[in-house]
Backbone as ProteinMPNN parsed JSONL, in Angstrom:
{"seq_chain_A": "MESSDSLDREDFDPVVYVNQHFPTEASLKRLDPFLARVDTNITQLDEEISRAVQAQAEAGERAAKDISEAKGAIHELHAKIKDIKSKAEQSELMVRLSACN", "coords_chain_A": {"N_chain_A": [[-7.093, -16.763, 4.967], [-8.334, -18.294, 7.711], [-9.344, -17.28, 10.928], [-8.939, -18.658, 14.188], [-10.038, -17.524, 16.313], [-12.827, -16.905, 18.299], [-14.003, -14.439, 18.305], [-13.814, -13.523, 15.741], [-15.656, -14.822, 14.228], [-18.497, -15.035, 12.045], [-20.943, -15.535, 13.178], [-20.693, -14.588, 15.754], [-21.591, -14.178, 19.11], [-21.953, -11.905, 21.531], [-23.054, -12.126, 24.12], [-23.098, -14.875, 24.67], [-20.356, -15.29, 24.55], [-19.39, -13.733, 26.757], [-20.733, -15.042, 28.838], [-19.543, -17.559, 28.65], [-16.919, -17.02, 29.406], [-17.249, -15.899, 31.907], [-19.012, -17.472, 33.793], [-20.084, -17.555, 36.359], [-20.766, -15.583, 39.315], [-18.547, -15.562, 40.935], [-16.522, -15.975, 39.122], [-16.045, -13.512, 38.102], [-13.894, -12.33, 39.284], [-11.795, -12.727, 37.659], [-12.06, -10.808, 35.788], [-10.63, -8.304, 35.647], [-7.891, -9.072, 34.858], [-8.606, -10.202, 32.427], [-9.688, -8.002, 31.019], [-7.372, -6.473, 30.898], [-5.815, -8.018, 29.161], [-7.381, -7.815, 26.869], [-7.201, -5.063, 26.423], [-4.451, -4.867, 25.907], [-4.339, -6.365, 23.531], [-5.891, -4.701, 21.879], [-4.272, -2.419, 21.8], [-2.02, -3.492, 20.482], [-3.173, -4.172, 18.011], [-3.934, -1.619, 17.135], [-1.389, -0.497, 16.781], [-0.385, -2.172, 14.749], [-2.168, -1.542, 12.68], [-1.563, 1.156, 12.351], [1.12, 0.97, 11.482], [0.697, -0.404, 9.071], [-0.852, 1.448, 7.634], [0.98, 3.548, 7.437], [3.014, 2.284, 5.933], [1.605, 1.839, 3.57], [1.099, 4.461, 2.767], [3.717, 5.347, 2.314], [4.422, 3.637, 0.235], [2.665, 4.558, -1.715], [3.661, 7.15, -2.087], [6.205, 6.535, -3.103], [5.457, 5.277, -5.469], [4.217, 7.401, -6.838], [6.413, 9.091, -7.159], [8.053, 7.452, -8.757], [6.447, 7.271, -11.058], [6.423, 9.936, -11.863], [9.155, 10.286, -12.431], [9.384, 8.463, -14.549], [7.715, 9.66, -16.448], [9.19, 11.98, -16.919], [11.482, 10.834, -18.057], [10.358, 9.784, -20.374], [9.607, 12.146, -21.701], [12.157, 13.241, -22.144], [13.218, 11.258, -23.828], [11.468, 11.5, -25.98], [12.143, 14.094, -26.845], [14.79, 13.636, -27.655], [14.406, 11.788, -29.712], [12.96, 13.378, -31.488], [14.931, 15.289, -32.075], [16.857, 13.631, -33.312], [15.388, 12.799, -35.518], [15.037, 15.253, -36.815], [17.711, 15.877, -37.455], [18.238, 13.729, -39.147], [16.512, 14.328, -41.255], [17.696, 16.689, -42.129], [20.157, 15.695, -42.98], [19.305, 14.021, -45.039], [18.279, 15.936, -46.799], [20.635, 17.306, -47.421], [21.994, 15.281, -48.768], [20.361, 14.927, -50.986], [20.626, 17.464, -52.162], [23.345, 17.475, -52.781], [23.375, 15.438, -54.608], [22.034, 16.507, -56.692], [23.791, 18.335, -57.7]], "CA_chain_A": [[-6.704, -17.498, 6.142], [-9.37, -18.169, 8.721], [-8.889, -17.155, 12.301], [-9.576, -19.587, 15.121], [-10.59, -16.706, 17.388], [-14.286, -16.857, 18.226], [-14.402, -13.051, 18.053], [-13.79, -13.288, 14.298], [-16.706, -15.594, 13.552], [-19.66, -14.272, 11.581], [-22.07, -15.752, 14.087], [-20.252, -14.233, 17.098], [-22.635, -13.702, 20.019], [-21.227, -11.383, 22.692], [-23.642, -12.624, 25.377], [-22.572, -16.236, 24.842], [-18.921, -15.139, 24.817], [-19.213, -13.278, 28.137], [-21.199, -16.109, 29.729], [-18.556, -18.645, 28.632], [-15.732, -16.592, 30.151], [-17.624, -15.537, 33.275], [-20.293, -18.159, 34.013], [-20.612, -17.354, 37.72], [-20.364, -14.32, 39.935], [-17.188, -15.759, 41.452], [-15.57, -15.899, 38.019], [-15.808, -12.105, 37.774], [-12.589, -11.92, 39.817], [-10.861, -12.812, 36.519], [-12.428, -9.756, 34.839], [-9.557, -7.323, 35.458], [-6.84, -9.598, 33.972], [-9.203, -10.382, 31.091], [-9.75, -6.673, 30.396], [-5.989, -6.059, 30.619], [-5.41, -8.726, 27.934], [-8.132, -7.21, 25.761], [-6.592, -3.753, 26.197], [-3.159, -5.122, 25.248], [-4.636, -6.763, 22.143], [-6.348, -3.513, 21.157], [-3.081, -1.591, 21.577], [-1.216, -4.144, 19.442], [-3.879, -4.018, 16.738], [-3.797, -0.212, 16.748], [-0.02, -0.314, 16.286], [-0.3, -2.858, 13.456], [-2.914, -0.74, 11.704], [-0.775, 2.366, 12.117], [2.271, 0.601, 10.635], [0.193, -0.748, 7.735], [-1.255, 2.699, 6.98], [2.228, 4.261, 7.121], [3.662, 1.576, 4.824], [0.804, 2.087, 2.366], [1.341, 5.852, 2.375], [5.064, 5.404, 1.757], [4.387, 2.962, -1.072], [1.993, 5.476, -2.632], [4.605, 8.23, -2.39], [7.239, 5.977, -3.995], [4.843, 5.048, -6.779], [4.033, 8.71, -7.474], [7.749, 9.554, -7.565], [8.473, 6.613, -9.884], [5.662, 7.663, -12.229], [6.928, 11.248, -12.274], [10.461, 10.066, -13.069], [9.149, 7.792, -15.83], [7.194, 10.679, -17.375], [10.335, 12.819, -17.286], [12.332, 10.067, -18.981], [9.636, 9.704, -21.651], [9.741, 13.455, -22.345], [13.54, 13.33, -22.624], [13.341, 10.351, -24.973], [10.72, 12.11, -27.08], [12.951, 15.213, -27.345], [15.944, 13.073, -28.36], [13.913, 11.205, -30.973], [12.621, 14.518, -32.346], [16.21, 15.852, -32.515], [17.449, 12.682, -34.271], [14.576, 12.864, -36.733], [15.365, 16.516, -37.47], [19.056, 15.732, -38.027], [18.136, 12.792, -40.266], [15.896, 15.069, -42.367], [18.717, 17.602, -42.641], [21.14, 14.874, -43.71], [18.663, 13.597, -46.286], [18.221, 17.11, -47.666], [21.994, 17.561, -47.901], [22.317, 14.231, -49.731], [19.614, 15.257, -52.205], [21.226, 18.64, -52.766], [24.639, 17.112, -53.359], [23.111, 14.574, -55.735], [21.565, 17.37, -57.775], [24.935, 19.099, -58.21]], "C_chain_A": [[-7.749, -17.257, 7.226], [-8.765, -18.135, 10.107], [-9.622, -18.175, 13.175], [-10.211, -18.83, 16.29], [-12.099, -16.593, 17.231], [-14.798, -15.44, 17.984], [-14.485, -12.74, 16.559], [-14.907, -14.003, 13.549], [-17.879, -14.704, 13.156], [-20.827, -14.384, 12.546], [-21.697, -15.448, 15.55], [-21.415, -13.651, 17.903], [-21.947, -13.21, 21.291], [-21.772, -11.893, 24.03], [-23.108, -14.02, 25.672], [-21.09, -16.164, 25.22], [-18.674, -14.744, 26.281], [-19.627, -14.381, 29.115], [-20.23, -17.291, 29.766], [-17.343, -18.277, 29.489], [-16.032, -16.283, 31.62], [-18.987, -16.147, 33.619], [-20.908, -17.923, 35.388], [-20.136, -16.003, 38.244], [-18.924, -14.408, 40.447], [-16.143, -15.629, 40.337], [-15.266, -14.452, 37.606], [-14.49, -11.58, 38.349], [-11.508, -11.987, 38.728], [-11.11, -11.69, 35.503], [-11.296, -8.762, 34.589], [-8.409, -7.859, 34.597], [-7.349, -9.791, 32.535], [-9.227, -9.042, 30.348], [-8.353, -6.152, 30.061], [-5.487, -6.728, 29.34], [-6.098, -8.123, 26.719], [-7.523, -5.852, 25.41], [-5.244, -3.89, 25.493], [-3.368, -5.498, 23.785], [-5.077, -5.573, 21.309], [-5.16, -2.606, 20.828], [-2.212, -2.176, 20.466], [-1.87, -3.992, 18.073], [-3.796, -2.584, 16.231], [-2.419, 0.063, 16.152], [0.159, -0.971, 14.916], [-1.002, -2.059, 12.361], [-2.128, 0.51, 11.351], [0.416, 2.076, 11.205], [1.819, 0.292, 9.21], [-0.205, 0.508, 6.959], [-0.017, 3.482, 6.56], [2.933, 3.608, 5.934], [2.922, 1.826, 3.51], [1.036, 3.5, 1.863], [2.718, 5.992, 1.728], [5.117, 4.748, 0.387], [3.724, 3.862, -2.114], [2.897, 6.622, -3.048], [5.692, 7.741, -3.347], [6.682, 5.773, -5.393], [4.659, 6.364, -7.527], [5.371, 9.257, -7.969], [8.236, 8.772, -8.78], [7.74, 6.996, -11.167], [6.156, 8.998, -12.763], [8.272, 11.114, -12.99], [10.3, 9.404, -14.433], [8.621, 8.782, -16.863], [8.317, 11.595, -17.848], [11.235, 12.114, -18.298], [11.67, 9.951, -20.355], [9.748, 11.019, -22.401], [11.142, 13.642, -22.911], [13.73, 12.476, -23.873], [12.645, 10.933, -26.191], [11.527, 13.264, -27.696], [14.156, 14.691, -28.133], [15.537, 12.484, -29.705], [13.599, 12.314, -31.974], [13.895, 15.143, -32.911], [16.87, 14.95, -33.558], [16.702, 12.728, -35.591], [14.892, 14.138, -37.513], [16.737, 16.433, -38.141], [19.035, 14.785, -39.231], [17.519, 13.494, -41.479], [16.888, 16.039, -42.982], [19.76, 16.841, -43.464], [20.566, 14.433, -45.043], [18.605, 14.748, -47.276], [19.597, 17.413, -48.248], [22.398, 16.525, -48.949], [21.606, 14.529, -51.044], [20.238, 16.447, -52.933], [22.569, 18.295, -53.443], [24.458, 16.184, -54.565], [22.651, 15.383, -56.94], [22.724, 18.144, -58.391], [25.832, 18.25, -58.974]], "O_chain_A": [[-8.004, -16.113, 7.602], [-7.815, -18.853, 10.418], [-10.78, -18.505, 12.924], [-10.848, -19.435, 17.153], [-12.595, -16.23, 16.164], [-15.918, -15.264, 17.504], [-15.158, -11.789, 16.162], [-15.074, -13.796, 12.347], [-18.206, -13.742, 13.849], [-21.604, -13.443, 12.71], [-22.31, -15.986, 16.472], [-22.123, -12.756, 17.442], [-21.413, -14.017, 22.052], [-21.005, -12.069, 24.976], [-22.71, -14.311, 26.8], [-20.631, -16.889, 26.102], [-17.847, -15.352, 26.96], [-18.941, -14.621, 30.108], [-20.104, -17.955, 30.795], [-16.807, -19.118, 30.21], [-15.153, -16.4, 32.474], [-19.987, -15.436, 33.724], [-22.117, -18.075, 35.563], [-19.232, -15.377, 37.69], [-18.179, -13.43, 40.392], [-15.011, -15.218, 40.59], [-14.331, -14.207, 36.844], [-14.02, -10.514, 37.952], [-10.444, -11.382, 38.86], [-10.442, -11.631, 34.471], [-11.027, -8.413, 33.439], [-7.98, -7.163, 33.677], [-6.621, -9.573, 31.567], [-8.83, -8.964, 29.185], [-8.17, -5.467, 29.054], [-4.816, -6.092, 28.527], [-5.48, -7.941, 25.67], [-7.351, -5.531, 24.234], [-4.933, -3.117, 24.587], [-2.659, -5.01, 22.905], [-4.679, -5.448, 20.151], [-5.055, -2.089, 19.716], [-1.722, -1.442, 19.608], [-1.189, -3.713, 17.085], [-3.609, -2.356, 15.036], [-2.294, 0.765, 15.148], [0.782, -0.393, 14.025], [-0.486, -1.921, 11.252], [-2.037, 0.882, 10.181], [0.693, 2.833, 10.274], [2.482, 0.682, 8.249], [0.073, 0.618, 5.764], [0.034, 4.02, 5.454], [3.399, 4.303, 5.03], [3.545, 2.003, 2.463], [1.156, 3.716, 0.657], [2.866, 6.675, 0.715], [5.782, 5.248, -0.52], [4.168, 3.922, -3.261], [2.907, 7.024, -4.212], [6.058, 8.445, -4.288], [7.353, 6.061, -6.385], [4.921, 6.432, -8.728], [5.454, 9.818, -9.062], [8.769, 9.355, -9.724], [8.343, 7.041, -12.239], [6.293, 9.175, -13.974], [8.501, 11.744, -14.023], [11.011, 9.753, -15.375], [9.032, 8.748, -18.023], [8.391, 11.944, -19.026], [11.69, 12.719, -19.268], [12.349, 10.015, -21.38], [9.961, 11.019, -23.613], [11.304, 14.143, -24.024], [14.328, 12.918, -24.854], [13.169, 10.869, -27.304], [11.59, 13.397, -28.918], [14.502, 15.253, -29.172], [16.23, 12.657, -30.708], [13.926, 12.208, -33.156], [13.943, 15.49, -34.091], [17.383, 15.435, -34.566], [17.313, 12.698, -36.659], [15.003, 14.103, -38.739], [16.897, 16.877, -39.278], [19.735, 15.016, -40.218], [17.957, 13.274, -42.609], [16.93, 16.203, -44.201], [20.185, 17.305, -44.522], [21.256, 14.466, -46.063], [18.855, 14.556, -48.466], [19.716, 17.74, -49.428], [23.077, 16.863, -49.918], [22.205, 14.393, -52.111], [20.365, 16.444, -54.157], [22.868, 18.775, -54.537], [25.311, 16.156, -55.451], [22.862, 14.976, -58.082], [22.615, 18.572, -59.541], [26.85, 18.724, -59.479]]}, "name": "protein", "num_of_chains": 1, "seq": "MESSDSLDREDFDPVVYVNQHFPTEASLKRLDPFLARVDTNITQLDEEISRAVQAQAEAGERAAKDISEAKGAIHELHAKIKDIKSKAEQSELMVRLSACN"}
């Protein structure tokens, strides 16, 4: 998604930008409100970045927990399969022994 903000353009020229917003000495009276808006935008962007970083960290923690739980479940399943296999071998041995008698 492309931004319409001239600050996001690859060919952004800060001198042209400043001259467009403040072409005359008299226009410098708008500098303080302009800087206040820029400061507000920076604060909002900082907050957005902070929230995104926090969300990413939480997602990473959830993924690590999910992987750990999955590994535990796999180990449990492996132990159950091993137990079933052992019982099946014992049953087979008992069937063979009873067939020999």
